[in-house]
RODO-2510 file (C-alpha; in nm, 4 decimals, decimal comma):
residues 288
     n   res          X          Y          Z
     1     m     1,8369     3,4882     2,9090
     2     s     1,5612     3,6272     3,0966
     3     r     1,2387     3,4324     3,1652
     4     k     1,0521     3,5802     2,9036
     5     n     1,3290     3,4980     2,6328
     6     w     1,2779     3,1312     2,7959
     7     f     0,9289     3,1093     2,7539
     8     l     0,9762     3,2648     2,4209
     9     f     1,2354     2,9878     2,3234
    10     l     1,0470     2,7005     2,4391
    11     t     0,7319     2,8028     2,2476
    12     v     0,8846     2,8729     1,9533
    13     g     1,1015     2,5197     1,9768
    14     l     0,7200     2,3532     2,0135
    15     l     0,5439     2,5467     1,7603
    16     w     0,8462     2,4539     1,4935
    17     g     0,8089     2,0988     1,6049
    18     m     0,4396     2,0721     1,4938
    19     p     0,5113     2,1098     1,1293
    20     y     0,6506     1,7327     1,1078
    21     l     0,3176     1,6385     1,2916
    22     l     0,0881     1,8016     1,0633
    23     l     0,2532     1,7309     0,7435
    24     k     0,2078     1,3917     0,7903
    25     v    -0,1685     1,4609     0,7771
    26     s    -0,1356     1,7047     0,4967
    27     v     0,0601     1,5029     0,2393
    28     r    -0,1857     1,2129     0,2588
    29     e    -0,4305     1,4177     0,0049
    30     l    -0,2272     1,7305    -0,0800
    31     s     0,0627     1,8370    -0,2995
    32     v     0,3799     1,9703    -0,1627
    33     p     0,2759     2,3125    -0,3599
    34     v    -0,0379     2,3313    -0,2192
    35     i     0,0794     2,2916     0,1171
    36     v     0,3450     2,5402     0,0695
    37     c     0,0776     2,7996    -0,0765
    38     s    -0,1551     2,7958     0,1691
    39     r     0,0776     2,7589     0,4352
    40     t     0,2137     3,0902     0,3725
    41     f    -0,0679     3,2765     0,2035
    42     i    -0,2469     3,1796     0,5656
    43     g     0,0532     3,3271     0,7470
    44     a     0,0423     3,6478     0,5436
    45     l    -0,2900     3,6946     0,5707
    46     i    -0,2705     3,7205     0,9727
    47     l     0,1006     3,9350     0,9316
    48     v     0,0204     4,1526     0,6573
    49     p    -0,2831     4,3433     0,8167
    50     i    -0,1125     4,3595     1,1267
    51     a     0,1669     4,5244     0,9591
    52     l    -0,0904     4,7595     0,7852
    53     h    -0,2382     4,8562     1,1012
    54     q     0,0710     4,9521     1,2362
    55     r     0,2451     5,1257     0,9317
    56     t     0,5144     4,9350     0,9267
    57     i     0,4352     4,7691     0,5636
    58     i     0,5925     5,0697     0,3851
    59     p     0,9252     5,0593     0,5189
    60     a     0,9514     4,7114     0,4607
    61     l     0,8513     4,7663     0,1240
    62     k     1,1148     5,0022     0,0363
    63     k     1,3705     4,7380     0,1316
    64     y     1,1861     4,4655    -0,0540
    65     h     1,5184     4,3346    -0,2255
    66     f     1,6321     4,2338     0,1325
    67     v     1,2986     4,0908     0,2142
    68     l     1,2620     3,8869    -0,1105
    69     f     1,6444     3,7631    -0,0067
    70     y     1,5338     3,6735     0,3076
    71     a     1,1916     3,4722     0,1469
    72     v     1,4418     3,2773    -0,0993
    73     l     1,6618     3,2031     0,1921
    74     e     1,4091     3,1144     0,4650
    75     l     1,1333     2,9696     0,2778
    76     f     1,1755     2,9131    -0,1455
    77     l     1,5127     2,7084    -0,1226
    78     p     1,5431     2,5366     0,2170
    79     w     1,1704     2,3799     0,1494
    80     v     1,2384     2,2560    -0,1750
    81     l     1,5898     2,1325    -0,0991
    82     i     1,4513     1,9275     0,2159
    83     t     1,1275     1,8280     0,0979
    84     s     1,3431     1,6919    -0,2204
    85     a     1,6185     1,5280     0,0043
    86     e     1,3285     1,3512     0,2618
    87     q     1,2362     1,1176    -0,0172
    88     k     1,5968     0,9591     0,0090
    89     v     1,7352     0,9907     0,3546
    90     p     1,5398     0,9279     0,6965
    91     s     1,3592     1,1727     0,8673
    92     g     1,5764     1,1345     1,1823
    93     l     1,9092     1,1878     0,9474
    94     a     1,7206     1,5003     0,7904
    95     g     1,6172     1,6438     1,1645
    96     l     1,9852     1,5915     1,2778
    97     l     2,1289     1,7793     0,9845
    98     v     1,8848     2,0577     1,0347
    99     a     2,0111     2,0935     1,3726
   100     t     2,3139     2,2102     1,2107
   101     v     2,1540     2,5758     1,2282
   102     p     2,3214     2,6804     1,5008
   103     i     2,6426     2,5852     1,4015
   104     w     2,6133     2,8013     1,1271
   105     s     2,4595     3,0677     1,2853
   106     s     2,7728     3,0961     1,5323
   107     i     3,0244     3,1015     1,2572
   108     l     2,8351     3,3992     1,0926
   109     a     2,7980     3,5974     1,4031
   110     s     3,1874     3,5313     1,4625
   111     l     3,2657     3,6749     1,1150
   112     s     3,0339     3,9685     1,2032
   113     g     3,2405     4,0241     1,4905
   114     d     3,0826     3,8508     1,7878
   115     k     3,3627     3,6422     1,9428
   116     t     3,1491     3,5504     2,2408
   117     v     2,9780     3,2628     2,0736
   118     w     3,2631     3,0670     2,0928
   119     h     3,2919     3,0876     2,4964
   120     s     3,3646     2,7467     2,6436
   121     k     2,9870     2,7481     2,8133
   122     r     2,8136     2,8226     2,5202
   123     l     3,0166     2,5861     2,3023
   124     g     3,0117     2,3061     2,5314
   125     g     2,6241     2,3668     2,5554
   126     m     2,5920     2,3582     2,1819
   127     i     2,8010     2,0557     2,1886
   128     l     2,6003     1,8808     2,4290
   129     g     2,2824     1,9869     2,2724
   130     f     2,3292     1,8467     1,9254
   131     v     2,4517     1,4941     2,1176
   132     g     2,1333     1,5358     2,2498
   133     v     1,9817     1,5909     1,9434
   134     l     2,1619     1,2553     1,8046
   135     l     2,0273     1,0374     2,0450
   136     v     1,6544     1,1838     2,0276
   137     v     1,6575     1,1161     1,6365
   138     g     1,8086     0,7844     1,6789
   139     i     2,1739     0,6770     1,6339
   140     e     2,0446     0,4188     1,3858
   141     s     1,9442     0,7107     1,1331
   142     i     2,3136     0,7365     1,0478
   143     h     2,5004     0,5016     0,8660
   144     s     2,7229     0,4750     0,5717
   145     n     2,4853     0,3858     0,2958
   146     q     2,3417     0,7096     0,2633
   147     n     2,2942     0,9461    -0,0104
   148     p     2,5703     1,1940    -0,0251
   149     l     2,3788     1,4442    -0,2291
   150     a     2,0659     1,4414    -0,0195
   151     i     2,2827     1,5237     0,2829
   152     s     2,4310     1,8039     0,0992
   153     m     2,1076     1,9534    -0,0172
   154     i     2,0034     1,9456     0,3556
   155     l     2,3236     2,0908     0,4958
   156     i     2,2770     2,3879     0,2212
   157     a     1,9313     2,4431     0,3459
   158     s     2,0272     2,4168     0,6987
   159     l     2,3062     2,6965     0,5783
   160     s     2,0396     2,8759     0,3892
   161     y     1,8206     2,9411     0,7219
   162     a     2,1113     3,0758     0,9025
   163     l     2,1917     3,3478     0,6246
   164     a     1,8557     3,4036     0,6170
   165     v     1,8297     3,5548     0,9768
   166     f     2,1856     3,6810     0,9216
   167     t     2,0847     3,9039     0,5918
   168     v     1,7900     4,0439     0,8471
   169     t     1,9872     4,1328     1,1516
   170     r     2,2427     4,3144     0,9316
   171     n     2,0688     4,4500     0,6352
   172     i     1,7449     4,5656     0,7648
   173     p     1,7060     4,5586     1,1786
   174     q     1,5411     4,8411     1,1761
   175     i     1,1915     4,7009     0,9706
   176     d     0,9463     4,5535     1,1765
   177     p     0,9696     4,1646     1,1642
   178     i     0,5727     4,1174     1,1025
   179     a     0,6114     4,3455     0,7821
   180     i     0,9453     4,1340     0,6686
   181     n     0,7582     3,7776     0,7242
   182     g     0,4622     3,9399     0,5934
   183     l     0,5613     4,0103     0,2506
   184     a     0,7837     3,7224     0,2686
   185     m     0,4954     3,4653     0,3167
   186     l     0,2903     3,6848     0,0378
   187     t     0,5995     3,6164    -0,2010
   188     t     0,6386     3,2775    -0,1604
   189     a     0,2195     3,2224    -0,1701
   190     i     0,2599     3,4290    -0,4783
   191     f     0,5429     3,2151    -0,6060
   192     y     0,3783     2,8773    -0,5781
   193     l     0,0350     2,9713    -0,6286
   194     p     0,0780     2,8374    -1,0428
   195     f     0,2371     2,5032    -0,9287
   196     a    -0,0731     2,4793    -0,6598
   197     l    -0,3169     2,5225    -0,9074
   198     l    -0,1972     2,2713    -1,1445
   199     t    -0,1621     1,9828    -0,8772
   200     l    -0,4876     2,0874    -0,6874
   201     p    -0,6577     1,7644    -0,5353
   202     k    -0,9576     1,6262    -0,7683
   203     h    -1,1696     1,5648    -0,4214
   204     r    -1,2414     1,8070    -0,1561
   205     p    -0,9813     1,7672     0,1317
   206     s    -1,1342     1,6033     0,4541
   207     a    -1,1854     1,8142     0,7547
   208     h    -0,8582     1,6895     0,9162
   209     v    -0,6302     1,7964     0,6329
   210     v    -0,7990     2,1439     0,6377
   211     l    -0,7741     2,1557     0,9621
   212     s    -0,4202     2,0890     0,9819
   213     q    -0,3427     2,3414     0,6990
   214     i    -0,5026     2,6361     0,8903
   215     t    -0,3182     2,5036     1,1935
   216     l     0,0004     2,5151     1,0229
   217     g    -0,0579     2,8346     0,8772
   218     l    -0,1717     3,0171     1,2178
   219     l     0,0864     2,8466     1,4643
   220     p     0,4237     2,7009     1,3269
   221     t     0,4155     2,9561     1,0357
   222     a     0,2312     3,3538     1,1461
   223     l     0,2703     3,3089     1,5176
   224     a     0,6063     3,0976     1,5502
   225     f     0,8008     3,3463     1,2830
   226     f     0,6774     3,6355     1,5076
   227     l     0,7776     3,4852     1,8282
   228     f     1,1011     3,4107     1,6972
   229     f     1,2169     3,7649     1,5837
   230     e     1,0733     3,8957     1,9230
   231     l     1,3464     3,6318     2,0715
   232     l     1,6035     3,7270     1,7888
   233     r     1,6047     4,1044     1,8927
   234     d     1,6403     4,0158     2,2694
   235     v     1,9306     3,7292     2,2573
   236     g     2,0851     3,7777     1,9042
   237     q     2,1077     3,5148     1,6032
   238     a     2,3600     3,2610     1,7522
   239     r     2,1749     3,1951     2,0607
   240     a     1,8402     3,2410     1,8962
   241     s     1,9192     2,9976     1,6541
   242     m     1,9484     2,7102     1,9274
   243     v     1,5837     2,6653     1,8937
   244     t     1,6368     2,4293     1,6348
   245     y     1,7378     2,1778     1,8919
   246     l     1,3918     2,1734     2,0380
   247     n     1,2291     2,1580     1,7038
   248     t     1,3647     1,8245     1,6449
   249     a     1,3215     1,7333     2,0090
   250     f     0,9457     1,8434     1,9991
   251     a     0,8727     1,6783     1,6742
   252     v     1,0026     1,3324     1,8081
   253     v     0,8182     1,3866     2,1507
   254     l     0,4981     1,4820     1,9804
   255     g     0,5119     1,1785     1,7269
   256     v     0,5573     0,9773     2,0761
   257     v     0,2368     1,1422     2,2542
   258     i     0,0008     1,1898     1,9694
   259     l     0,1012     0,9248     1,7108
   260     k     0,1842     0,6358     1,9605
   261     e     0,5478     0,6085     1,8132
   262     p     0,7478     0,4313     2,0326
   263     l     0,9623     0,5923     2,3095
   264     t     1,3085     0,4763     2,2838
   265     p     1,5600     0,5004     2,5706
   266     g     1,7479     0,7684     2,3413
   267     i     1,4970     0,9985     2,3635
   268     l     1,4793     0,9568     2,7524
   269     i     1,8361     1,0155     2,7061
   270     g     1,8590     1,2916     2,4587
   271     l     1,5765     1,5155     2,5536
   272     p     1,7034     1,6033     2,8935
   273     l     2,0544     1,6825     2,7183
   274     v     1,9188     1,9000     2,4521
   275     l     1,7649     2,1202     2,7392
   276     i     2,0695     2,1565     2,9440
   277     g     2,2770     2,2130     2,6258
   278     s     2,0311     2,4977     2,5138
   279     y     2,0608     2,6603     2,8621
   280     f     2,4383     2,6588     2,8502
   281     a     2,4419     2,7240     2,4995
   282     g     2,1877     3,0161     2,5654
   283     r     2,3071     3,1955     2,8656
   284     k     2,4678     3,5451     2,8102
   285     s     2,8788     3,5328     2,8307
   286     v     3,0599     3,7871     3,0378
   287     t     3,3651     3,7650     2,8550
   288     q     3,3833     3,9134     2,4861
***
């Protein structure tokens, strides 16, 4: 990848690692429907006007059935499944299972004809990065006494993430990603609005929670999705999906730095493995 793409890769990884931290603040006072509705509404509030200004909203509306399918796979389904499952499995295990997205993406890319995803260096990088994620989240998060249904729900959510991007890149690659994501977020906000209204907090949220929600809508939602699609356009789904490894790693690092969570040997060893694995998995193969 070019320097620009590595910058995008690292930036998106950092931005998508932030929600885990921000949500810990928001869930103290807000319900899940309120969090999702406000987050996606803020994202739509940023992206939709940009798409209108660029006159790309009409082409996206003409292909709205694909946009709706993308919204279901990227926003509706995974957030419900992961939120429900995290009540029954450790967050470390949830992060590790979400990190299977690059594997699903590679399978989908291979089925669509891209055999370079199984190049030895890229495959080795993918495995090395996954081992790094395992060390970062903690091997202790995996044990036999886990809820199989919850694990299956997170794996389905991870496959859903991969299918969402595959749907866009295969069916509407010519549609502006700002318009796609703006409409998808607006659709999600409208869908969750009735549930949000029914579960509004009885008291005005604190300034910390309001700031957390605004940040969640601006950075990990509006900005991160825009940057990810810029990366996706240049490097393809299989390599762009490796950013999922960084999401989990950055989430753990932010917890150590900001929440003063313990810095374990697994983090010290695993984080470099994530970066090295991402580097090799992100390199462009010369063989087809």
